[in-house]
C-alpha positions in Angstrom: 11.8 -23.7 9.4 10.6 -24.0 5.8 7.9 -21.9 4.1 5.8 -25.0 3.4 5.6 -26.0 7.1 4.9 -22.5 8.6 2.1 -22.6 11.1 0.9 -19.5 13.0 -1.0 -19.6 16.3 -4.0 -17.2 16.1 -2.6 -15.1 19.0 0.6 -14.5 16.9 -1.1 -12.7 14.1 -1.3 -9.0 14.0 -4.5 -7.0 13.3 -3.4 -6.9 9.7 -2.8 -10.4 8.5 0.7 -11.1 7.5 3.1 -9.3 9.8 4.2 -11.6 12.6 4.8 -10.2 16.1 5.7 -12.9 18.7 2.9 -13.4 21.2 3.2 -11.1 24.2 6.1 -9.1 22.7 6.1 -5.5 21.6 8.6 -4.7 18.9 11.4 -2.5 20.3 13.3 0.2 18.5 17.0 -0.6 18.5 19.4 1.7 20.4 20.8 2.9 17.1 17.5 4.3 16.1 16.1 5.4 19.5 13.7 8.3 19.3 15.4 11.6 20.1 13.8 13.9 22.6 12.2 17.1 21.3 14.9 19.3 22.8 17.7 17.6 20.8 15.9 18.2 17.5 17.0 21.8 17.2 20.7 20.9 17.7 21.0 17.4 16.2 19.6 16.7 12.8 17.4 13.6 12.4 18.4 10.6 10.2 15.6 11.4 7.8 17.4 12.4 4.6 15.0 15.3 3.7 15.2 16.9 7.2 18.9 16.4 7.4 19.5 18.2 4.1 17.5 21.3 4.8 19.2 24.7 5.3 19.3 25.8 9.0 16.5 28.3 8.6 14.1 26.0 6.7 14.8 23.2 9.2 14.2 25.5 12.2 10.8 26.4 10.8 9.8 22.8 11.0 11.8 21.6 14.0 9.7 23.5 16.6 6.6 21.4 15.5 8.3 18.0 15.0 7.2 15.4 17.6 9.4 12.3 18.0 7.3 9.1 17.8 8.0 5.3 17.9 6.3 3.5 15.0 5.5 -0.1 15.7 4.5 -2.7 13.1 1.0 -2.2 11.8 0.8 1.4 12.9 -1.6 3.1 10.4 -0.4 6.5 9.3 -3.4 7.4 7.2 -6.6 5.7 6.0 -8.1 5.6 2.5 -10.3 8.7 1.8 -9.7 10.2 5.2 -8.0 13.5 5.9 -4.2 13.4 6.2 -3.8 15.1 9.5 -0.1 14.3 10.0 3.0 13.8 8.0 5.5 11.2 9.3 9.2 11.7 8.5 11.0 8.3 8.9 14.3 7.9 10.7 14.1 4.2 10.5 11.7 1.5 9.6 9.5 1.0 6.5 6.3 2.5 5.3 4.0 0.6 2.9 1.5 2.3 0.6 -1.2 -0.1 -0.4 -4.0 0.1 -3.0 -7.3 -1.3 -1.4 -10.3 -2.8 -3.1 -13.9 -2.4 -1.9 -13.6 -6.0 -0.5 -10.6 -5.0 1.6 -8.0 -6.7 -0.6 -4.7 -5.0 -0.8 -1.7 -4.8 -3.2 1.4 -2.8 -2.3 2.3 -0.1 -4.7 5.2 1.5 -3.0 7.5 1.6 0.0 9.2 4.4 1.8 12.3 4.5 4.1 14.2 7.3 5.7 14.5 9.0 2.3 11.0 10.3 2.6 7.7 10.7 4.5 4.1 9.7 4.5 1.3 12.0 3.4 2.8 13.4 0.2 -0.7 14.2 -1.2 -1.3 16.8 1.6 1.5 18.9 0.3 0.0 18.9 -3.2 -3.4 20.4 -2.2 -5.0 17.0 -1.8 -6.2 16.6 1.8 -6.8 12.8 1.4 -5.7 9.9 -0.7 -7.3 6.7 -1.8 -4.5 4.4 -0.5 -3.8 2.9 2.9 -0.4 3.9 4.5 0.9 1.6 7.2 4.1 0.7 9.0 5.5 -2.4 7.4 8.7 -2.4 9.5 9.2 -1.2 13.1 11.0 2.1 13.4 10.8 5.7 14.6 10.2 9.1 13.1 8.9 12.6 13.5 5.3 13.6 13.3 4.1 17.0 12.2 0.8 18.5 11.1 0.5 18.3 7.4 -0.6 21.9 7.2 2.6 23.1 8.7 4.8 21.2 6.2 2.6 22.4 3.3 3.0 26.1 4.4 6.7 25.7 4.3 6.6 23.7 1.1 4.8 26.3 -1.0 7.4 28.9 -0.1 9.8 27.1 -2.4 13.4 26.7 -1.3 15.3 23.5 -0.6 12.3 21.7 1.0 10.3 22.0 -2.2 13.2 20.7 -4.3 13.7 17.7 -1.9 10.0 16.9 -1.9 9.9 17.0 -5.7 12.8 14.6 -5.9 11.1 12.2 -3.4 7.8 12.5 -5.3 9.6 11.5 -8.5 11.0 8.4 -6.8 7.5 7.4 -5.6 6.2 7.9 -9.1 8.9 5.6 -10.5 8.0 2.9 -8.0 4.2 3.1 -8.6 4.4 3.1 -12.4 6.9 0.2 -12.5 4.7 -1.8 -10.1 1.9 -1.6 -12.7 4.1 -3.2 -15.3 5.6 -5.7 -12.9 2.3 -7.0 -11.6 1.0 -7.5 -15.1 4.1 -8.9 -16.9 6.3 -10.9 -14.5 6.2 -14.2 -12.8 5.6 -14.4 -9.0 9.1 -15.7 -8.1 10.8 -12.8 -9.9 8.3 -10.3 -8.4 8.9 -11.7 -4.9 12.7 -11.4 -5.3 12.3 -7.8 -6.4 10.0 -7.0 -3.5 12.3 -8.4 -0.9 15.3 -6.5 -2.3 13.3 -3.3 -2.5 12.1 -3.6 1.1 15.6 -4.4 2.3 17.0 -1.4 0.4 14.5 1.1 1.8 14.7 -0.2 5.4 18.5 -0.6 5.2 18.3 -4.1 6.7 18.7 -7.6 5.3 16.2 -9.0 7.8 12.5 -8.5 7.2 9.6 -9.3 9.5 7.1 -11.0 7.1 4.9 -14.0 6.7 3.3 -15.8 3.7 -0.1 -14.2 4.3 1.4 -10.7 4.3 3.4 -11.4 1.1 0.4 -12.8 -0.7 -1.5 -9.5 0.1 1.4 -7.3 -1.1 1.9 -9.3 -4.3 -1.8 -9.7 -5.0 -1.6 -13.5 -5.3 -2.8 -16.6 -3.3 -0.9 -17.7 -0.3 -0.2 -21.1 -1.8 1.5 -19.3 -4.8 3.8 -17.3 -2.5 4.6 -20.5 -0.6 5.9 -22.2 -3.7 7.9 -19.2 -4.9 9.5 -18.5 -1.5 10.3 -22.1 -0.9 12.2 -22.2 -4.1 14.2 -19.1 -3.1 14.9 -20.7 0.3 15.9 -24.0 -1.4 18.5 -22.2 -3.5 20.0 -20.5 -0.4 18.9 -17.0 -1.4 16.8 -16.4 1.7 16.4 -17.9 5.1 13.1 -18.0 7.0 12.5 -18.5 10.8 9.7 -17.4 13.1 8.2 -14.7 10.8 11.6 -13.3 9.7 13.1 -13.5 6.2 16.9 -13.1 6.0 18.4 -12.3 2.7 21.4 -14.6 2.5 22.6 -14.3 -1.1 21.8 -10.8 -2.5 23.7 -11.4 -5.7 21.6 -14.5 -6.6 18.4 -12.8 -5.4 19.1 -9.8 -7.7 19.7 -12.2 -10.6 16.4 -13.8 -9.9 14.5 -10.5 -9.6 12.7 -9.1 -12.6 14.2 -6.2 -14.5 11.9 -3.8 -12.6 14.2 -4.0 -9.6 17.2 -2.7 -11.7 15.1 0.0 -13.3 13.8 1.4 -10.0 17.1 1.0 -8.3 18.9 2.9 -11.0 16.6 5.9 -10.4 17.3 5.8 -6.7 21.0 5.6 -7.2 20.8 8.5 -9.6 18.7 10.7 -7.3 20.2 9.7 -4.0 24.0 9.9 -3.7 26.2 8.4 -1.0 29.0 10.8 0.3 32.5 9.9 1.3 31.3 9.5 4.9 28.6 7.1 3.8 25.7 9.4 4.3 22.9 9.5 1.7 21.7 12.8 0.3 19.5 14.0 -2.6 21.3 15.2 -5.6 19.5 18.5 -6.0 
């Protein structure tokens, strides 16, 4: 299926325009990322990088309050200008942080994978934020009241160091997005966005549609259609039934604007991969 000929039935569209879920189907979490039961949390560390890296005593202080949850597409984790009641630590999936206008128009300013969590503002004495936070990719994670995480955060220790490192990476994303949205062409921005989402979700397959991409990039749907069709024509991506598959990462990286390399360099500097392949913060 090509981008130019995509046609969605009304019942196929999610409540948030853009993310396609087949009619009558609820996205399932794969067996590799199945939600652990609460009992196992004290003995087996989650895949979330921050939680997995905490010393035993700091992790134990949080583990007793962590609640395993499945996080389907479109799950809203916090609303603009509303209290941040819970923090969600991702084990898999993708969180999108979106700036929202008074008319309801959105532009994505950052994405989060298992390197982080939603609700950062709550740890910084800000009980709410002006952005919308939503699941962009199906996954699972651990929910905990923000007040509990904040109480542990202010004690210092490794949790505070890890949160600071994560906050820095979010700052890099947001600030680079400002430049990118102002200075670069749509095709280069689209390539950068696809690569970033794939990196954070650790998957080369993304569940997206033209309408969703137009919202995330802040452009008209027809503009996204032209840019994505060109990437597909050159064999960089494949598209079928609301799924984008990155086929040629090298070519897509060459097409992406310099912002991808700048942000990626920061992630590679702050997050290190060990000999066993596991990621950890370099703190």
